[in-house]
C-alpha positions in Angstrom: 36.2 20.5 -31.9 34.9 17.0 -32.3 36.3 16.0 -28.9 34.6 18.9 -27.2 31.2 17.9 -28.8 31.8 14.3 -27.7 32.5 15.4 -24.1 29.5 17.7 -24.2 27.3 14.8 -25.4 28.7 12.5 -22.7 27.9 15.1 -20.1 24.3 15.4 -21.3 23.9 11.6 -21.3 25.2 11.5 -17.7 22.7 14.2 -16.6 19.9 12.4 -18.5 20.8 9.1 -16.8 20.9 10.8 -13.4 17.5 12.4 -14.1 16.0 9.1 -15.1 17.3 7.4 -12.0 15.9 10.2 -9.8 12.5 10.0 -11.6 12.4 6.2 -11.0 13.2 6.7 -7.3 10.5 9.4 -6.9 7.9 7.2 -8.6 8.9 4.3 -6.5 8.5 6.3 -3.3 5.0 7.5 -4.4 4.0 4.0 -5.2 5.3 2.8 -1.8 3.3 5.5 0.0 0.1 4.4 -1.9 0.8 0.8 -1.0 1.3 1.7 2.7 -2.0 3.6 2.7 -3.8 0.6 1.2 -2.2 -1.7 3.7 -3.4 0.5 6.6 -6.9 0.5 5.1 -6.9 -3.3 4.8 -5.7 -3.6 8.4 -8.6 -1.4 9.6 -11.1 -3.5 7.6 -9.7 -6.7 9.1 -10.1 -5.2 12.6 -13.7 -4.2 11.8 -14.5 -7.7 10.4 -13.1 -9.3 13.6 -15.3 -7.0 15.7 -18.3 -7.8 13.5 -17.6 -11.5 13.8 -17.4 -11.3 17.5 -20.7 -9.5 17.7 -22.3 -12.0 15.4 -21.1 -14.8 17.6 -22.4 -13.1 20.7 -25.9 -12.7 19.1 -25.9 -16.3 17.9 -24.9 -17.5 21.4 -27.7 -15.5 23.0 -30.2 -16.8 20.4 -29.1 -20.4 21.1 -29.4 -19.9 24.9 -32.9 -18.4 24.5 -33.8 -21.3 22.3 -32.5 -23.8 24.8 -34.4 -22.1 27.6 -37.7 -22.1 25.7 -37.6 -25.9 25.1 
């Protein structure tokens, strides 16, 4: 009787361990998806900043050329 209870407890522990491992994997995948989304957002922001910097440099170049012409 005691042996049957021990085997039953061991089976429950194995299932519990498998459930915990599965939960950790699922949570890790969710976290990875959130991180990937954040990385994509940051890449888009970097591209926008590059475009803004290019446009700012264009405006400054035009202002400097107009300033040089007016002297």
